[in-house]
N, C-alpha and C positions, 0 to 999 in steps of 0.2 A: 238777260243776267239774271245767272238763277244764285240763290243762297250759294248751292255748295263749288260755282262757279268763281263763286264769290273769297271761300271759305278756301279754294284755293291758290285761284291770286293773290293774295290776304297772303299768306306761308310761306306760295313763290316770294314773294317780296323782301320775307323776314330771314330768310333760307338764311341768304349772305352773312349777314350776323346772329346767327340764331346759337349759334357755342361759347359768345361771348360770358353768358350768362354762366355763372360757372357750375348750378348741377346741371346745362344742358353741356357744355362739348370737356370736366370731367378732366382739362388744364393742370389740374392742382391736385399735386400730390395725396391731400391729407380729405379730399371732396375724394376724390376718381378710387381710397380703400371703403370710402364710408355708404359709395353703393354699388358697388362692389361685394363687398363684405353683407348688409340686406336682400339683395340679390342673389348675394346664393344659401341665406335665408328661406326664400321661402320658391327660388324655383326647386327641380326636383334633383337626390342623390346624384345620382348616375347623370351622361350623359339621354339626353332627351331629345324631340324634338320640341319646337318654344316660337313660340305665336305670337311678334313685339309687331299689334297693330299702334298705327301712328309715332309709329318710330324716329320719324326728327332726319340726323341726322346720322342717327343712327350708333347714338351715343351708351344704352341698354345694348344693343343688339350685338355691340364688340365687345359689353362684359361676356352677355351672358352665351359665343362662339367664346370666347377667348379660356370657358369656363367645363368646354367640350361639348355643349350645346349644337343640336343645327335648327338654326337659324332663319328663320322666313320674317324679313321685313318686313309691312305694306304700311304706304304711305298713299295723304292723296295729291300730297304736292311731289310731282317731277324737279323739281329741284333738290328738293328735300335728298328726296333717292339719293340723285347722282351724287350727289355731299356723300351721306350713307358705301354706296360705293369705293366710294375716292377712299373714303375712312376706312373703312374692314378693308379692302386692300388693298394700302401703307403699310395696317397692322400685320400684314398676311396672312387671314379671318378671313372663312371659309363662312357664306352667308345667300339668300336667295331673299331677293326683292323686285319689290312688287309695288305699278299704282295703281291704285286704286282710294274708293271709299271703306271708312275702318268700320264703316256701321254694313256695310256690307262684306269682307273682305277678301277678292278674289283669288280665295285656296282652293276652293270645287270639292271635291268630297276628301280634301286629307282630317288627319283628325289629328291633333295639339295634343302632347303631354300638359303642353300651362302654355296658358294667355299672357299676355302680360298689355298695359295700356297706362300711360300714363300721361298728365295733363289733362285730356281728349275731352274726355266723357261731356261737356260744360260744352262745347259745338256743333254735340249732336241735334240731329229734328228730334228727332225720336230713339230717344235712350234708354227705354226698356224693354222697347225690339232688339235696338244692339245688344245690351246687352242676356237679353234672348241668342240670339247667334252668337255670340264668341263661346258662350258656353254647348252649344249645341257642336263648335268646333271639338270640346275635348275628346278622348278618351276616356273614358270608366277610369277615378278614382282620378283624375288630369287636377289640375287647376289655376282658379282664375287670378289676376293679381294688379288692383287696382290702384295710381299711387295718385291719388285724388284732393282738393283740399278745394277749397274757397280762395283759386288763384284768377281773375278775371285774364287775363291774357299775355300775351309774350311776343315776340317780337318789335322791343322797339314802340318808337311813339305813332307809331298810323293804326290809325284808328278804325276797330275792325269795324264788320262787314254789315252794310245798308240792309236791315233786321231784323240782325245779332238781337235786339230786344223782346226776339215772338224765339226765340227756341232756350223751352224748356230750366234746363239746369242754367242758363246763360250768365255769370257771374260765380259757380262752385253748387257744391251743394257737402249741405252736413253727411260724420260718417251715416251718422244716425238710417236718413233720410237712405241714404246708399244701399249702407244692411237689407232695408226691407224691403231694396227693389229686390237685392242680389238672396235673398234671401229663401227666395219662394221659388230659386234653380237650381240654387244646389240642396250637396247635402251638409255639410260644416262649414263654417265664417267665423273670421278672428279679423279687428282693425290693430292695427300697432299705428300708433301717435309716431310722428315726425315730422313736427311743432321741434320737439323739443332740441332733439339735435343737428345744430348749429355748422359738423359739420358738411350734412346732405349742402345743403345751402352758402357753403361757404361763408354765413353772414346767423349773425341772429334772427330770427323770422318770431315774429306776432300774431298771424293768422293760424286761420283749421289746415294741413296739412295732415294725411292718414296714410295707413295701405290698407284695403282692403286683400283680407287674404282667401280664398272658398275654397274647398274640393267639390266635387262631381261626384 
């Protein structure tokens, strides 16, 4: 078993209960509205092509599609993708979903107006290479949105995969370090603190949570 297959297995096992977390399922009205407002402020104002990397069960995919964007969701976990397809279908929202590695999304030569990635970079074996590849998938003037922080893992009490300690950003990455990794790839970058808005998480939080919004 490789660490990639172990990671796929971990998230497949976590899929059924993934949406139980308030910020994953977005089932509560205030949390749903908080993420809707944030995502609208980060994405292009008009309908555009959006790539949701590590889309999980498709909650952010649904928000972007509901705002009129043409969305492609990618996730390593087939079970996550199956739930995402069902969620968008139940909502009557169009989206394309692909099973694939977030580090190298199987989108071919397609270019996007925005790439969104939430709570994923800590799982990557080579985060700088992945970031570079994501930026290459953006059209000129496109936007890269990274929602991150020091949040080690999700998916309940299942221990994370063997060898996870070798992942460069395992345990999360601070905003300053992530900006330093992104800045050489883009023309402009800013950070929004997210820890101070409990509506986003369905509770008060004390760890570092933020969004990096970069333009190419």
